[in-house]
C-alpha positions as CSV (number, residue, x, y, z in Angstrom):
1,M,121.4,85.0,102.9
2,N,124.7,83.3,103.6
3,R,124.3,81.1,100.5
4,L,123.3,84.2,98.4
5,S,126.4,86.0,99.7
6,R,128.7,83.1,98.8
7,W,127.1,82.9,95.3
8,I,127.5,86.6,94.7
9,R,131.1,86.5,95.9
10,G,131.8,83.6,93.6
11,D,130.3,85.4,90.7
12,W,132.6,88.4,91.3
13,Q,135.6,86.1,91.7
14,I,135.1,84.5,88.2
15,T,135.0,87.9,86.4
16,K,138.5,87.0,85.1
17,W,136.9,84.3,83.0
18,L,135.4,87.1,80.9
19,N,138.8,87.6,79.3
20,P,138.6,87.2,75.5
21,K,141.4,84.7,75.6
22,K,139.5,82.3,77.9
23,P,137.7,79.5,76.0
24,L,134.1,80.3,77.2
25,N,131.3,80.5,74.8
26,L,129.2,83.6,74.5
27,L,126.2,82.2,76.5
28,S,128.5,81.4,79.5
29,K,129.9,84.9,79.4
30,Y,126.4,86.4,79.2
31,K,125.4,84.4,82.2
32,I,128.3,85.7,84.2
33,L,127.5,89.3,83.3
34,D,123.8,88.8,84.1
35,N,124.7,87.4,87.5
36,L,126.9,90.5,88.1
37,R,124.1,92.8,87.0
38,R,121.6,91.1,89.3
39,S,124.0,91.3,92.3
40,L,124.1,95.1,91.8
41,M,120.4,95.7,91.3
42,E,119.3,96.3,94.9
43,I,122.2,98.6,95.6
44,A,121.5,100.6,92.4
45,I,117.8,101.0,93.4
46,I,118.8,102.3,96.8
47,V,121.4,104.7,95.3
48,A,118.8,105.9,92.8
49,I,116.2,106.5,95.5
50,V,118.7,108.4,97.7
51,Y,119.8,110.5,94.7
52,C,116.1,111.3,93.8
53,N,115.4,112.3,97.4
54,I,118.5,114.6,97.5
55,V,117.6,116.2,94.2
56,G,114.0,116.6,95.4
57,I,115.1,118.3,98.6
58,L,117.7,120.6,96.9
59,E,115.6,121.6,94.0
60,T,112.2,121.4,95.7
61,K,110.8,119.1,93.0
62,K,108.3,116.4,93.4
63,I,110.0,113.0,92.9
64,W,107.1,110.7,93.8
65,L,106.9,109.3,90.2
66,Y,110.6,108.3,90.2
67,S,110.4,106.8,93.6
68,T,107.3,104.8,92.6
69,I,109.1,103.5,89.5
70,F,112.2,102.5,91.6
71,L,110.0,100.7,94.2
72,G,108.0,99.0,91.4
73,V,111.3,97.7,89.9
74,A,112.2,96.4,93.4
75,I,109.0,94.5,93.9
76,F,108.4,93.4,90.3
77,P,109.9,89.9,90.8
78,Y,107.6,89.2,93.7
79,L,104.6,90.4,91.7
80,L,105.5,88.0,88.9
81,E,105.9,85.2,91.5
82,M,102.4,85.9,92.9
83,I,100.9,86.0,89.4
84,N,102.7,82.7,88.5
85,S,101.3,81.1,91.7
86,F,97.8,82.2,90.8
87,I,97.9,81.1,87.1
88,F,99.9,77.8,87.4
89,K,98.6,76.5,90.7
90,K,98.3,72.7,90.5
91,E,95.5,70.9,92.3
92,G,96.7,68.2,94.7
93,E,100.3,69.3,94.6
94,E,102.2,68.6,97.8
95,K,104.5,71.1,99.3
96,Q,108.1,70.1,99.6
97,K,109.0,69.1,103.1
98,T,111.9,71.0,104.6
99,F,113.5,71.0,108.0
100,A,113.5,74.8,108.4
101,P,110.3,76.8,108.8
102,K,109.5,78.5,105.5
103,I,106.8,80.7,104.1
104,S,106.1,79.9,100.5
105,G,103.5,80.4,97.8
106,I,101.4,83.5,97.4
107,K,101.7,84.4,101.1
108,G,105.5,84.2,100.9
109,S,105.6,86.3,97.7
110,F,103.3,88.9,99.3
111,L,105.3,89.1,102.5
112,R,108.7,89.4,100.6
113,A,107.3,92.2,98.4
114,F,105.9,94.0,101.5
115,L,109.2,93.6,103.3
116,T,111.1,94.9,100.3
117,L,108.8,97.8,99.9
118,R,108.8,98.7,103.6
119,L,112.6,98.6,103.8
120,F,113.0,100.9,100.8
121,T,110.5,103.3,102.2
122,L,112.2,103.3,105.6
123,Q,115.5,103.9,103.9
124,S,114.1,106.9,101.9
125,I,112.5,108.3,105.1
126,C,115.8,108.1,106.9
127,F,117.6,110.1,104.2
128,R,115.1,113.0,104.3
């Protein structure tokens, strides 16, 4: 998380490189913008879920479809990771040795998806 925080902070610090007068090619500028978009994704999902819950309470509408879509967007990367692990699993492949305990593979993808889903549902319950 510390590394991710440093990377995101660095991405936001280099936004001045998007200036048209800077000699960056279009692909580099796209990569910077894509990193900024990805850094805002989780916050945007939380704001959208909170907004849907508030609208659902105030206007007594059923918002389960929208909440399901937002949660699906949140766990979609982990689902792709699990599918990728199933399809492209190589026989006899050794795991990379690390010094820190780490949960990887299908089990890690499933646990990260479950944790993300659980945190989003807890957050939506707290705002009701």
